[in-house]
N, C-alpha and C positions, 0 to 999 in steps of 0.2 A: 504493499500499499505506499501511495505519496506520502510523504511526512508534510505537515501539515505547514501552510503558508500564512502569512498575515490576509490574504483574500479569502480563505475557506473558512465559511462560516459554518459549517457542520459537517462533523468526521462520523464515519461508522467504521468501527474497527473489529473484525472477525463476530459480528454481532449476531446471536440467536436468540430467541423467544419462544418458549414450551409454555403450554397449557394443560400440565399432566402428562401424558405421553403424545402429546400432540406438538408437531414442531412448528408454529406459526411462520418464524422466521429462521432463514437457516445460513449463516454462517457469511451475513453482509458485511463486506468493505467498500468504502467509497468517500469520496472528500467532494465537497459540494463549495463553490465559489460565493461569494457577496453578490449582489447585484444582477442575479439572472433568474429565470423562471424554469423551476426544474419539474418536469413534469412525470407521474408516476403511471403506466399504465398495467393492467393484467386483468387478467379473468376473474370473476367474483369468488372470493375466499382465497386472494393468492398473496394476501400480506400486506396490502397497500394501507389500510387502516390499524395494522397492528406498527406500521414502521412511523406511521405518524403520530401516533401516540406514544411509541418511544421517544420519537424528537420532542415532543411537549413535556414529557414526565409523567405523563398518567402510567404508563408501563414503564418499568427496568429491566434492561436485558438479565436473560438468564445466563448467557454468557458471552463474554467479549465487552468495548464501550462505545459508549456515544458523547458525541463532545458537541454543543451548539453555544456559541459566544466563549470559547475556550472553558466551557465548564461542562459538568455533568449536570443533565436537566434534572436529577436528584437534587442538585445542588443549589438550584437557582432561589435566588431572591426577589424580594419585589422589584430590585432595580433590571433584572433579568427578563422577568415574568410582564413587566411591561411592554417590554420591546416586540411581544407576539401576540398575534392577532390569530387565533383557532378557531376555525369554522368546523363545526361538527358534522356528521352525516344526518343529525337526527337532530329537530327541532327544539332548543335546550332555552327558549326565552320566558316570558311569562303571558300564558294564552287569557288571561283577565285584564290584560293590559292593553290599552290601544297600541297602533303602532309606533305614533309619537312618542306614547310614554315610555315604551319599551326602548327606544331610542334614547331617550332625556336620563333613562335610567342609567342606560350602559356608558352614556357621556359623564354622568356625574360618577362614577363608580373610578372615571380616571381625574377628577378634580377640576374638570373644564368649566370655565366660568360660564356664566348664562349668555351672555352677547355670542360670544366664540361657539356656544352649544349650539344655539339656534341656526347659526350661519351653516356648522357641519352639517345638522340632521338634516335641512333644507337642501342641501348641494349633494346627500348621500339619497336621501327619498328619491329625489331628482334623478339621480344615475340608475337606482333599480325601479324605478317608474311605478313609485307608491305613494309621491305627494297626493294625487287626490283622495287617496284611500288612508290618510294619516290617521284619522278617528275611530277607523273601524277597530272591534277588539280582535287580536291576535288569532283567537280560536274561530275566527267567524271567516276568515280568509282562507281561499285554497292553499294547497300544498304550496306549488310552486310558488305563491307569494309569500308564505312564511319563510322558503329558503332564501328569495330576494331581501325579506328583514333582515334575517339571520347574517344575510353577507355583510347586510349594512351597518349592521351592529357589529360586526368583526372590524371593518375599516374607521370606525370612529374614531379610535385614538393613534392613527397613523402609525402602524406598530413597522418596525425594520422588518421584521420577519413574518410571513403570513404562511401558516399551515391551512390549507384549504382544501377539505376531504369531501371532492366531488362537489365543487361549490356550483356547477352548472344542471345537476339533474334535474329534470323536471323543468327546465327553462325552453322556453321556444327558442328556434334557431336564430332567429333576427337579435334577441334580446342575450344570447350567449356569446354573439358577435361582438355588441357592445361591450358586455362584460370583459371580454379579452383585451380589447382594445385598452380600457381601464387599467385592467393587470398590466399590459405592457406600458402602460405612462408612468404605473407605479416603478415598475423596473426601471424605466428611464429615468427615475428621479433616485436611484439607487438601492430601492428596495428589493429585498430578495422576496421569492414567491417559491414556496412546494405546493405542488397541486396535484392531488391524484383526479383520475375522471375516468367515466365508463364510455365517454365519447372517444374512441380512440384517434378520430380526425382531428381534435385539437392536439395532438402532440405536435403539428406543424406550427402551432404556435407558441412553442419553447424553445428556448436554447440549449436545455438537456433533458434527454429523454430515457428514463431508465423501464425496463420490461421485467417486470415480475411474474412468475410462474413457480407454486407449488412452492413458496415462499423464498425461491430464490432470483437472485438477480441474474438474469440472462444477459441481457447487453446495458450500459449505461454510454450513450454516445448523443453528439448533434444529430438533427432530424436527418440530417443528409448521410450522414455517416451510418446511422442505422439502417438506412434503405440499401447500401452497398454491403453491409455484414449479413442482411438477410439475405438478399439474392446473390450474393458471391460477385457484384460489380454493378455497371450501369446499364441502362436498358435504353434502346433505340426502338424506331417505329420506323418501317418503312413501307411505304405506298407507292406502286410502280403504276404506269398508264395501263400497261397490259397484264392478264394474270402471269404472274411470274411461274416459269417452268419448275419441275422438282428437279430437275438436273443444276439449275442457277441455282435454287435454294440451299440446295446440298453442297454445292460448291462454295458461297456465302460462307456456311457453318464449319468449313474447312478452313478458311483463309488464317493466319496466324494470329491476329488481332481478334478474332472473333471467338468468344467461347460457346455461344450457342446461338442458333435461329431457328425459328418454328413458324411456322404461319396460324395466324390466330382466326376467331370466330368469322369476324369480318372482313378475311381474306387477306388482309395486310401482315408484314411480317415484323415478327418480335425478335428481338436481337440481343444480347448479352456482351457485354463488353468490360474491360477493366474499365479504361477511362474514355469517357464518352467525348470528350471535347477534343481527344488527339484521332478515335476512331472514326469520328462522324466524318471528318474530312478524306481519311483514307478510303473508307467505302464508298463514300460519293465519286472520288475518282476511281475507283475497281469499276464502278456500275457505268460511270460513261465509257472506259476502254472497253467495257463487255456491250455498249450501243442498248442498255438498258433504259430508258426513259422514264424517269423518277418523278412522282407526282408530289410525295413529300418527304423528307428524311429528319427526324427531330427526334430529341432527345425524350425518353417517358419517364415520367415521374410516376411510380406505382401509388395508388393511396396507401393512406398508414392502414388501415383495415387489413389490406394485403401482408404489408409488413410484418404486423403484429401475428398475423394467422399464419404465417411463414417460419416466424420465430419460435412460436410456442411450439408448431408441431416438430419442428427441428428437437426442440429441448424434450418431446414427448418420445420420440423416436430414439433419440441419443438415451432417454431415461430406460428405456424398452430394451436397447441394445446391451447396457449395463446389468438389467435385471436377470436378461439373458445367459451374460457371461458369468454372473454371480453364481446364477444357477448351475450353469455346465461346471465351475469350478466346484461347487458344493456337491453334484453329483460324481466326478473325477474324484474327489478328496474319499467319499464315502465309498466307490470301487477296489479304490487302493488299498482301505482300511479293512475292507472284506477280504483281498486279497493275502493281507497279512496275518490277518485271524486264521484263516484257512491254510 
């Protein structure tokens, strides 16, 4: 693991978290810088919420250590706690108070004066589009509106570190995009955001993306690098004026700078290369030399849903292979033991 530098806000060092015999998190090691949006994606039950709770100090690691603000979260004082805004998955505000009263109470907990408090509350209710509902009781509004209210209250004290556990769950796509615009603005102000999400496509908004499965961190990379790791390179899409002959398709696949080429459903050719920037002009030159008329040749960016599925399926396949190897070793060991006995 990389030694912590001044720019690193969060460090996990060989962290595991167990609940009885169940290991929710297994041997996580990573360090995360300040001033970035870090996204964590993974299937339900993969350990995303457990990771956030370890960061906040709600959970303590069974093994390893967690460091935030150069401290273990278990040793946080009010000085560190006030720097953090934590949005949980479940509604934790007061159902019998109005939207405005909930916000007012949250602001008062951080000692904000009345004038400043009113201004911030108005700004945040405008952001989450609850201004016109401010006098409604929290228990009378929809689950999506409760989610928006909870996000607004999380932002009210202008925290340095935001731990957001599925902040856009149940939010319509237009408002989700507005939230991410605001998250990016906070990042540009130097804030750090650690975000879990059930919408895999939101990974493209993050500076770094971690993929969790079965409590294990499969990858932690920038979005573009994550695409490369998932598919073993970068992809191009080729469309020719006339139907490309199978012999030409086979020859393309055998070119030294091409890793794989196949025809997809719409008749175009999907090509895997190490580096799109260098391979694209090389391929264009080859096509021209072969007198193949090109309609379009461009880099293809697979959606993050495909990236996520590819990484998780690889993990499952590797896990199955490892399990089979262990079973084979155990069978061989049993057979050897029987031979010794006989």
